[in-house]
C-alpha positions as CSV (number, residue, x, y, z in Angstrom):
1,M,-33.2,-5.6,-1.3
2,A,-33.4,-9.3,-1.8
3,K,-30.7,-11.1,0.2
4,G,-30.2,-13.4,-2.8
5,I,-28.4,-10.5,-4.5
6,F,-25.5,-10.9,-2.1
7,N,-24.9,-14.5,-3.3
8,L,-23.6,-13.2,-6.6
9,P,-19.8,-13.6,-6.8
10,I,-19.2,-9.9,-7.0
11,A,-17.2,-9.4,-3.8
12,K,-14.3,-11.9,-4.1
13,N,-10.8,-10.8,-4.9
14,E,-9.7,-11.7,-8.5
15,P,-7.1,-14.5,-8.4
16,V,-3.6,-13.4,-9.5
17,K,-2.3,-15.4,-12.5
18,T,1.3,-16.6,-12.2
19,Y,2.6,-16.2,-15.7
20,A,5.0,-19.0,-14.9
21,P,7.2,-20.5,-17.7
22,G,5.0,-22.8,-19.9
23,S,1.7,-21.4,-18.6
24,P,-1.0,-20.5,-21.1
25,E,-1.3,-16.9,-19.7
26,R,2.4,-16.3,-20.3
27,K,2.3,-17.4,-23.9
28,S,-0.9,-15.4,-24.5
29,L,0.4,-12.2,-22.9
30,K,3.7,-12.4,-24.8
31,A,1.8,-12.6,-28.0
32,K,-0.3,-9.6,-27.1
33,L,2.8,-7.6,-26.2
34,E,4.3,-8.4,-29.6
35,E,1.1,-7.5,-31.4
36,M,0.7,-4.1,-29.6
37,R,4.4,-3.2,-30.1
38,S,4.0,-3.8,-33.8
39,I,1.3,-1.2,-34.4
40,E,1.0,2.5,-33.9
41,A,-2.4,3.0,-32.2
42,E,-4.5,6.1,-32.6
43,L,-6.1,7.3,-29.3
44,P,-8.9,9.8,-29.8
45,M,-10.7,11.5,-26.9
46,I,-14.1,10.0,-26.1
47,I,-16.7,12.8,-25.5
48,G,-20.4,12.1,-25.4
49,G,-19.7,8.6,-26.7
50,R,-18.0,10.0,-29.8
51,E,-14.4,9.8,-30.9
52,V,-12.9,13.3,-31.0
53,T,-9.6,14.1,-32.7
54,T,-7.5,17.3,-33.2
55,D,-4.6,18.4,-35.2
56,R,-2.3,17.9,-32.2
57,R,-1.0,14.3,-32.3
58,M,1.2,13.5,-29.3
59,R,3.6,10.5,-29.4
60,V,3.4,7.7,-26.8
61,S,6.6,5.6,-26.2
62,P,7.6,2.9,-23.8
63,P,9.7,4.2,-20.8
64,H,12.2,1.4,-21.5
65,D,12.5,2.1,-25.2
66,H,11.8,5.8,-25.8
67,K,12.7,5.7,-29.4
68,H,9.9,3.3,-30.2
69,T,6.4,4.7,-31.0
70,L,3.4,2.8,-29.4
71,A,0.7,5.3,-30.2
72,Y,-0.4,8.8,-30.8
73,F,-3.1,10.5,-28.8
74,Y,-5.0,13.7,-29.8
75,Q,-4.4,16.5,-27.4
76,G,-7.4,18.8,-26.8
77,D,-7.9,22.3,-25.5
78,S,-10.4,24.2,-23.4
79,S,-13.1,23.8,-26.0
80,H,-12.9,20.0,-25.5
81,V,-13.2,20.3,-21.7
82,Q,-16.3,22.4,-22.2
83,M,-17.6,19.8,-24.6
84,A,-17.0,17.1,-22.1
85,I,-18.8,19.1,-19.3
86,D,-21.8,19.7,-21.7
87,A,-21.9,15.9,-22.5
88,A,-21.8,15.0,-18.8
89,L,-24.6,17.4,-17.9
90,E,-26.7,16.2,-20.9
91,A,-26.3,12.6,-19.8
92,K,-26.9,13.3,-16.2
93,K,-30.7,13.0,-15.7
94,Q,-31.1,9.8,-17.7
95,W,-28.1,8.1,-16.0
96,A,-29.2,9.2,-12.5
97,D,-32.7,7.9,-13.2
98,L,-31.5,4.5,-14.3
99,S,-32.1,1.9,-11.6
100,W,-29.1,1.0,-9.6
101,E,-29.2,-2.6,-10.7
102,H,-28.7,-1.6,-14.3
103,R,-25.9,0.8,-13.4
104,A,-24.3,-2.1,-11.4
105,S,-24.6,-4.5,-14.4
106,I,-22.5,-2.3,-16.6
107,F,-19.6,-2.2,-14.1
108,L,-19.9,-5.9,-13.3
109,K,-19.7,-6.7,-17.0
110,A,-16.7,-4.4,-17.4
111,A,-15.0,-6.4,-14.6
112,D,-15.7,-9.7,-16.4
113,L,-14.5,-8.3,-19.7
114,I,-11.2,-7.3,-18.0
115,A,-11.0,-10.7,-16.2
116,G,-11.5,-12.4,-19.6
117,P,-11.0,-11.1,-23.1
118,Y,-9.4,-7.8,-22.2
119,R,-7.0,-9.0,-19.6
120,D,-4.0,-9.4,-21.9
121,K,-4.7,-6.1,-23.7
122,L,-5.0,-4.0,-20.5
123,N,-2.0,-5.7,-19.0
124,A,0.1,-5.2,-22.1
125,A,-0.9,-1.6,-22.4
126,T,0.1,-1.0,-18.8
127,M,3.4,-2.8,-19.2
128,L,4.4,-1.0,-22.4
129,G,3.0,2.4,-21.6
130,Q,3.8,2.7,-17.9
131,G,6.8,0.4,-17.6
132,K,5.4,-2.3,-15.3
133,N,6.7,-5.9,-15.2
134,V,4.3,-8.7,-15.7
135,F,3.5,-9.3,-12.0
136,Q,3.1,-5.6,-11.2
137,A,0.7,-5.2,-14.2
138,E,-1.3,-8.3,-13.3
139,I,-1.9,-7.2,-9.7
140,D,-2.9,-3.7,-10.9
141,S,-4.4,-3.6,-14.4
142,A,-6.1,-6.9,-14.0
143,C,-6.8,-7.9,-10.4
144,E,-7.1,-4.5,-8.7
145,I,-9.3,-2.8,-11.3
146,I,-11.6,-5.9,-11.3
147,D,-11.8,-5.7,-7.5
148,F,-12.5,-2.0,-7.6
149,L,-15.4,-2.6,-10.0
150,R,-16.9,-5.6,-8.1
151,F,-16.4,-4.3,-4.6
152,G,-17.6,-0.9,-5.8
153,V,-20.9,-2.5,-6.7
154,K,-21.1,-4.2,-3.3
155,C,-20.3,-0.9,-1.5
156,M,-23.1,0.8,-3.5
157,M,-25.5,-2.0,-2.4
158,D,-24.4,-1.7,1.2
159,I,-24.9,2.0,1.2
160,Y,-28.4,1.8,-0.2
161,Q,-29.3,-0.5,2.6
162,M,-28.2,2.1,5.2
163,Q,-31.7,3.2,6.3
164,P,-33.0,4.9,9.4
165,E,-35.4,3.5,12.0
166,S,-39.1,4.3,11.7
167,A,-41.4,4.8,14.7
168,A,-45.0,3.7,14.7
169,G,-47.2,5.5,12.2
170,I,-44.3,6.9,10.1
171,W,-41.9,5.7,7.5
172,N,-38.3,7.1,7.2
173,Y,-35.9,6.4,4.4
174,N,-32.8,7.7,2.8
175,Q,-32.5,8.5,-0.9
176,Y,-29.0,8.4,-2.1
177,R,-28.9,11.0,-4.9
178,P,-25.9,11.7,-7.1
179,L,-24.2,15.1,-6.6
180,E,-25.8,18.0,-8.3
181,G,-23.5,18.7,-11.3
182,F,-20.6,16.8,-12.7
183,V,-17.5,15.2,-11.1
184,F,-13.9,15.7,-12.3
185,A,-11.6,12.6,-12.2
186,L,-7.9,13.5,-12.4
187,T,-5.9,10.3,-12.5
188,P,-2.2,9.3,-12.2
189,F,0.2,7.2,-14.3
190,N,1.3,4.7,-11.7
191,F,-1.8,2.6,-11.3
192,T,-4.1,1.7,-14.1
193,A,-6.6,0.5,-11.4
194,I,-6.7,3.9,-9.8
195,A,-7.2,5.5,-13.3
196,G,-10.2,3.3,-13.8
197,N,-11.6,3.6,-10.3
198,L,-11.6,7.4,-10.0
199,P,-14.1,8.0,-12.7
200,S,-16.0,4.7,-12.2
201,A,-16.8,5.1,-8.4
202,P,-18.7,8.4,-8.8
203,A,-20.4,7.0,-11.9
204,M,-21.6,4.0,-10.0
205,M,-23.4,6.3,-7.6
206,G,-25.2,8.0,-10.5
207,N,-22.8,10.8,-11.3
208,T,-21.5,11.8,-14.7
209,V,-17.8,12.4,-15.1
210,V,-15.1,14.3,-16.9
211,W,-11.9,12.2,-16.8
212,K,-8.4,13.5,-17.5
213,P,-5.7,10.8,-17.2
214,S,-2.0,11.4,-17.0
215,N,-0.4,11.9,-20.3
216,T,2.0,9.1,-19.5
217,A,-0.9,6.7,-19.0
218,V,-3.2,7.5,-21.9
219,Y,-2.4,4.1,-23.6
220,S,-4.1,2.1,-20.8
221,A,-6.8,4.7,-20.2
222,A,-7.9,4.3,-23.8
223,V,-8.3,0.5,-23.2
224,I,-10.3,1.1,-20.0
225,M,-12.6,3.4,-21.9
226,E,-13.0,0.8,-24.7
227,V,-14.0,-1.8,-22.0
228,L,-16.5,0.5,-20.4
229,Q,-18.1,1.2,-23.8
230,E,-18.3,-2.5,-24.6
231,A,-19.9,-3.1,-21.2
232,G,-22.7,-0.7,-22.2
233,L,-21.8,2.5,-20.5
234,P,-24.1,5.2,-22.0
235,A,-22.7,8.1,-24.0
236,G,-21.7,11.1,-21.8
237,V,-21.5,9.2,-18.5
238,I,-17.7,9.2,-18.5
239,N,-16.0,11.6,-20.9
240,L,-12.3,11.0,-21.6
241,V,-10.2,14.1,-22.5
242,Y,-6.5,14.5,-23.2
243,V,-5.7,18.0,-22.1
244,S,-3.1,19.6,-19.8
245,G,-4.0,20.0,-16.1
246,P,-4.1,23.8,-16.1
247,V,-6.3,23.9,-19.2
248,A,-8.8,21.4,-17.6
249,G,-8.7,23.2,-14.3
250,N,-9.3,26.7,-15.7
251,V,-12.6,25.5,-17.3
252,I,-13.8,23.0,-14.6
253,F,-13.1,25.0,-11.5
254,N,-14.9,28.0,-12.8
255,H,-18.0,26.1,-13.8
256,S,-21.1,26.5,-11.6
257,D,-22.0,22.8,-12.0
258,F,-18.7,21.5,-10.7
259,A,-19.7,19.1,-7.9
260,G,-16.6,17.3,-6.9
261,I,-13.1,16.1,-7.7
262,H,-11.7,12.5,-7.4
263,F,-7.9,12.9,-7.5
264,T,-4.7,11.0,-7.2
265,G,-1.4,12.9,-7.8
266,S,1.1,15.2,-6.3
267,T,0.5,17.1,-3.0
268,A,1.5,20.4,-4.6
269,V,-1.1,20.0,-7.4
270,F,-3.8,18.9,-4.9
271,Q,-3.1,21.8,-2.6
272,N,-3.4,24.2,-5.5
273,I,-6.7,22.6,-6.6
274,W,-8.0,23.0,-3.1
275,K,-6.9,26.6,-3.0
276,T,-8.6,27.3,-6.4
277,I,-11.8,25.7,-5.3
278,G,-11.8,27.8,-2.2
279,E,-11.3,31.0,-4.1
280,N,-14.1,30.1,-6.4
281,I,-16.5,28.7,-3.8
282,F,-19.1,31.4,-4.4
283,K,-19.5,30.3,-8.1
284,Y,-20.7,26.8,-7.3
285,K,-24.3,25.5,-6.8
286,S,-23.1,23.2,-4.1
287,Y,-20.0,22.8,-1.9
288,P,-17.8,20.5,-4.1
289,R,-16.7,17.2,-2.7
290,I,-12.9,17.1,-2.6
291,V,-11.4,13.6,-2.4
292,G,-7.7,13.1,-3.0
293,E,-4.8,10.8,-2.4
294,T,-1.4,12.4,-2.9
295,G,2.2,11.7,-2.0
296,G,4.0,9.8,0.6
297,K,7.4,9.5,2.3
298,D,6.6,6.0,3.4
299,F,8.7,4.4,6.1
300,I,9.9,1.1,7.6
301,F,10.9,1.1,11.3
302,A,12.7,-1.9,12.7
303,D,13.5,-2.6,16.3
304,P,16.3,-4.8,17.6
305,T,14.2,-7.9,17.6
306,A,13.3,-7.6,13.9
307,D,14.0,-10.7,11.7
308,P,16.9,-9.5,9.5
309,Q,15.9,-11.6,6.4
310,S,12.2,-10.6,6.6
311,L,13.3,-6.9,7.0
312,A,15.7,-7.2,4.0
313,I,12.9,-8.6,1.8
314,G,10.4,-6.0,3.0
315,M,12.9,-3.2,2.1
316,L,13.7,-4.6,-1.3
317,R,10.1,-5.3,-2.3
318,G,8.7,-2.2,-0.6
319,A,11.3,0.1,-2.2
320,F,12.0,-1.3,-5.7
321,E,8.8,-3.0,-7.0
322,Y,7.6,-0.8,-9.9
323,Q,10.8,1.2,-9.5
324,G,9.5,2.8,-6.3
325,Q,6.8,4.6,-8.2
326,K,4.0,3.6,-5.9
327,C,2.5,6.2,-3.6
328,S,3.1,3.6,-0.8
329,A,6.7,2.7,-1.7
330,A,9.1,2.5,1.1
331,S,11.6,5.3,0.8
332,R,13.1,5.7,4.3
333,V,14.1,3.0,6.7
334,Y,15.2,3.2,10.3
335,V,17.3,0.2,11.5
336,P,18.9,-0.3,14.9
337,E,22.7,-0.5,15.0
338,S,22.7,-4.0,16.6
339,I,21.2,-5.7,13.5
340,W,22.3,-3.3,10.7
341,D,25.4,-5.3,9.6
342,E,23.4,-8.5,9.1
343,V,20.5,-6.7,7.4
344,R,22.9,-4.9,5.1
345,E,24.6,-8.2,4.2
346,R,21.4,-10.0,3.5
347,F,19.9,-7.1,1.6
348,G,23.0,-6.8,-0.6
349,K,22.9,-10.5,-1.5
350,E,19.3,-10.3,-2.5
351,L,19.8,-7.1,-4.4
352,A,22.6,-8.6,-6.4
353,T,20.2,-11.1,-7.9
354,V,17.7,-8.4,-9.1
355,K,17.5,-8.0,-12.9
356,M,16.8,-4.8,-14.6
357,G,15.6,-4.3,-18.2
358,P,12.6,-4.2,-20.6
359,V,9.2,-5.4,-19.6
360,E,9.0,-7.9,-22.4
361,D,11.5,-10.0,-20.5
362,F,9.5,-11.5,-17.7
363,T,12.5,-12.2,-15.6
364,N,13.2,-8.5,-15.1
365,F,12.2,-7.3,-11.6
366,V,13.1,-3.7,-12.2
367,N,12.2,-1.7,-15.3
368,A,12.5,1.9,-16.4
369,V,11.1,5.0,-14.6
370,I,8.2,6.7,-16.3
371,D,9.8,9.6,-18.2
372,E,12.8,11.8,-18.7
373,K,11.7,14.4,-16.2
374,S,11.5,11.7,-13.5
375,F,14.8,10.2,-14.6
376,D,16.6,13.6,-14.4
377,K,15.2,14.4,-11.0
378,L,16.3,11.0,-9.5
379,A,19.7,11.2,-11.1
380,S,20.3,14.6,-9.5
381,Y,19.5,13.3,-6.0
382,I,21.8,10.3,-6.5
383,D,24.6,12.6,-7.7
384,A,24.1,14.9,-4.8
385,A,24.3,11.9,-2.3
386,K,27.5,10.8,-3.9
387,K,29.1,14.2,-3.1
388,S,27.5,14.8,0.2
389,P,29.4,14.4,3.5
390,D,26.1,13.5,5.1
391,A,25.3,10.5,2.9
392,E,26.8,7.5,1.2
393,V,25.5,5.5,-1.7
394,I,26.0,1.9,-0.6
395,F,24.1,0.1,-3.3
396,G,23.4,1.0,-6.9
397,G,23.8,4.6,-8.0
398,G,24.0,4.0,-11.7
399,Y,21.6,5.3,-14.4
400,D,21.4,5.4,-18.2
401,K,18.8,7.0,-20.5
402,S,20.3,6.2,-23.8
403,V,17.7,3.5,-24.6
404,G,15.2,3.8,-21.7
405,Y,14.9,5.7,-18.5
406,F,16.8,3.2,-16.3
407,I,17.8,3.9,-12.7
408,E,19.6,1.2,-10.8
409,P,17.9,0.3,-7.4
410,T,19.9,2.7,-5.2
411,V,20.3,2.7,-1.4
412,I,21.7,5.8,0.4
413,L,23.0,5.5,3.9
414,A,22.1,8.8,5.6
415,K,24.4,10.0,8.4
416,K,21.8,12.2,9.8
417,P,18.0,11.6,10.1
418,D,17.0,14.8,8.3
419,Y,19.1,14.2,5.2
420,I,17.1,15.4,2.2
421,T,16.3,12.0,0.8
422,M,14.9,11.0,4.2
423,V,12.5,14.0,3.9
424,E,11.5,14.6,0.3
425,E,9.4,12.4,-1.8
426,L,11.4,11.1,-4.8
427,F,9.1,8.6,-6.5
428,G,11.7,6.3,-7.8
429,P,14.0,3.4,-6.9
430,V,15.9,5.2,-4.2
431,L,15.8,4.0,-0.6
432,T,17.5,5.9,2.3
433,V,18.5,4.1,5.5
434,F,19.2,5.7,8.8
435,V,21.0,3.6,11.4
436,Y,20.0,4.5,15.0
437,E,21.5,3.6,18.3
438,D,19.4,0.9,20.0
439,E,19.0,2.9,23.2
440,R,17.6,5.8,21.2
441,M,14.6,4.0,19.8
442,D,12.0,6.4,21.4
443,E,14.0,9.4,20.2
444,T,14.1,7.9,16.7
445,L,10.4,7.3,16.7
446,A,9.8,10.9,17.5
447,I,12.1,12.0,14.7
448,L,10.3,9.7,12.2
449,D,6.9,11.1,13.2
450,R,8.0,14.7,12.6
451,T,10.3,14.3,9.6
452,S,7.8,14.3,6.8
453,I,4.6,16.2,5.9
454,Y,3.1,12.9,4.7
455,A,1.2,10.1,6.4
456,L,0.3,7.5,3.8
457,T,1.9,4.2,4.6
458,G,4.4,2.8,7.1
459,A,5.6,-0.5,8.5
460,V,7.1,-1.9,11.7
461,F,9.3,-5.0,11.9
462,S,9.6,-6.5,15.3
463,Q,9.2,-9.8,17.2
464,D,8.4,-8.1,20.5
465,R,4.7,-7.7,20.9
466,Y,5.1,-4.9,23.5
467,N,7.2,-3.0,21.1
468,I,4.8,-3.6,18.3
469,E,2.0,-2.1,20.3
470,K,4.2,0.8,21.5
471,I,5.4,1.7,18.0
472,T,1.9,1.3,16.5
473,K,0.5,3.7,19.0
474,W,3.4,6.1,18.8
475,L,3.0,6.4,15.0
476,E,-0.8,6.5,15.2
477,N,-0.9,9.6,12.9
478,A,2.1,8.9,10.7
479,A,0.3,6.5,8.3
480,G,-3.2,5.8,7.0
481,N,-2.2,2.3,6.2
482,F,0.1,0.6,8.7
483,Y,1.8,-2.8,8.3
484,I,3.2,-5.1,10.9
485,N,6.1,-7.3,9.7
486,D,5.3,-6.7,6.1
487,K,6.3,-4.1,3.4
488,P,4.2,-0.9,3.3
489,T,2.8,-1.6,-0.2
490,G,0.2,-3.9,-1.8
491,A,-3.1,-2.8,-0.3
492,V,-5.8,-5.1,-1.6
493,V,-9.4,-3.8,-2.3
494,G,-11.8,-5.2,0.3
495,Q,-9.0,-6.1,2.7
496,Q,-6.9,-3.0,3.3
497,P,-8.9,0.2,2.3
498,F,-6.3,2.6,1.2
499,G,-5.6,6.3,2.0
500,G,-3.5,8.6,4.1
501,A,-3.8,11.8,6.0
502,R,-1.6,14.9,6.8
503,G,-0.1,15.9,3.4
504,S,-1.0,12.6,1.8
505,G,-4.7,13.3,1.2
506,T,-8.2,13.2,2.6
507,N,-8.0,9.5,3.7
508,D,-11.4,8.6,2.2
509,K,-10.2,5.0,1.7
510,A,-10.6,4.0,-2.0
511,G,-12.6,0.9,-2.7
512,S,-14.7,1.2,0.5
513,V,-18.1,2.6,1.5
514,F,-16.3,5.6,3.0
515,N,-15.2,6.7,-0.4
516,M,-18.4,5.8,-2.2
517,L,-20.4,7.9,0.3
518,R,-18.6,11.0,-0.9
519,W,-20.3,10.6,-4.3
520,T,-23.9,10.8,-3.0
521,S,-26.0,13.5,-1.5
522,I,-28.5,11.9,0.9
523,R,-32.1,13.1,1.1
524,T,-33.9,11.8,4.2
525,V,-37.7,11.4,3.7
526,K,-40.3,11.1,6.4
527,E,-43.8,10.1,5.6
528,T,-46.6,10.3,8.2
529,F,-49.4,7.8,7.5
530,V,-52.1,9.5,9.6
531,S,-51.5,13.2,9.9
532,P,-52.4,15.2,13.0
533,K,-55.7,17.1,12.9
534,D,-55.0,19.3,15.9
535,Y,-52.0,21.6,16.6
536,M,-52.3,21.0,20.4
537,Y,-49.9,18.8,22.3
538,P,-51.1,17.2,25.6
539,N,-48.9,19.5,27.8
540,F,-51.0,22.5,26.6
541,L,-54.2,21.0,28.1
542,P,-55.4,22.4,31.4
543,D,-55.1,20.4,34.6
544,R,-58.1,18.3,35.6
545,E,-59.8,19.4,38.9
């Protein structure tokens, strides 16, 4: 490949807009929010490039204003899943045969469309449909999805350049084929960028895809699909279906052409998918690629030298940005007794300034959680902590779902390290703190490492380099993304490839060559220029007298 290709500006992180008072982007986005709130959009499925509707219209409402109707999507059934599979298989050969440069052009154009004319629309859809404030939307549904698309193309190019050595008289080369069959993308509500990347990454490598988004993120998913179609994505390459998970799974995991799944969601669902694939393994033409990122019980560990103000900010941002609904959100913190009083005081002062409310008010740091099911679960854990002799709610603890699904940022002080909210993933604005005795740091590290089934993200706060190294080594397997003196969230494509192990997933590092390699099946070709004309090797010749 020509080196000049790499001079194209495709591998630079998209700058984050500030939306500061008086800025043009603030005015523009506010107008788009008002416009999108004022209409009830219709969201058909997109199968084989065609809009598909049914007689089952499902209502979409903002989490912060659940009486308001944003849109209706058309829920499908098993026949629509089969239709999407058929469309993907029909499109497969022509898409796989298309030169990589032309596949790349489609996704680079999509990135530019999101960076420009679709930025407000995708951000507004994410804010209204998924309850993100303006900053959280901007870093997700603008910057991160743009980065996934541009860096995805760069990763594809880097992979195609991975070629073997050739000895004299022969030529060896790798051919990076798409998987044999179709790929299933099952995407979550909490990141629009992930919802866009999970179907796009396999498609970049020449695969065709059936995409099922979360029902609580169909509003932004429809905009992503609109962008891809405008960018020139051929019919059938990515097929967007709105069906329940069990309905999709029953058809897809029994299909002989199922070639792989790209997943982000709960650990329980992923484990059930893996089990089902295993039970059906004899049905498939190939061993399916299973790539998944699941839950986390992400931690912050502070030692006695940690800076109290930095730790307090890391806790607040790490736990309460996007209402703690990030897979990477801090949900358990271990603080030494010697600095806890100061950390608690500083944290409390900062938390007192945090505003909670609707996304249309750009000064609100905290918004509503995604739906009533999540709200009820979180409220039950908060109520239990209020009654438990093993815990104390020291900040927050209030909740109200009369208008929207609002949970106050809540901090629970656990009196034992295995209190339930130190162990179980809650996926909301609830942070649990355990205060340990300074001299028991090693014991507490061991407790941290064995407390959770997860190993997604974690952070250490310390000013002691020996301790930093010690803690980093001790917790080697406790997190796939580890942060030193920073919150455990906010991985940037191209800078911190993201993924965890243990119960948190397959750690294939989204947005990197490691992930993209999972969507290709390599054929190595050897050509011999002058073929042998005799089967004999020199060792078979008789000795000379």
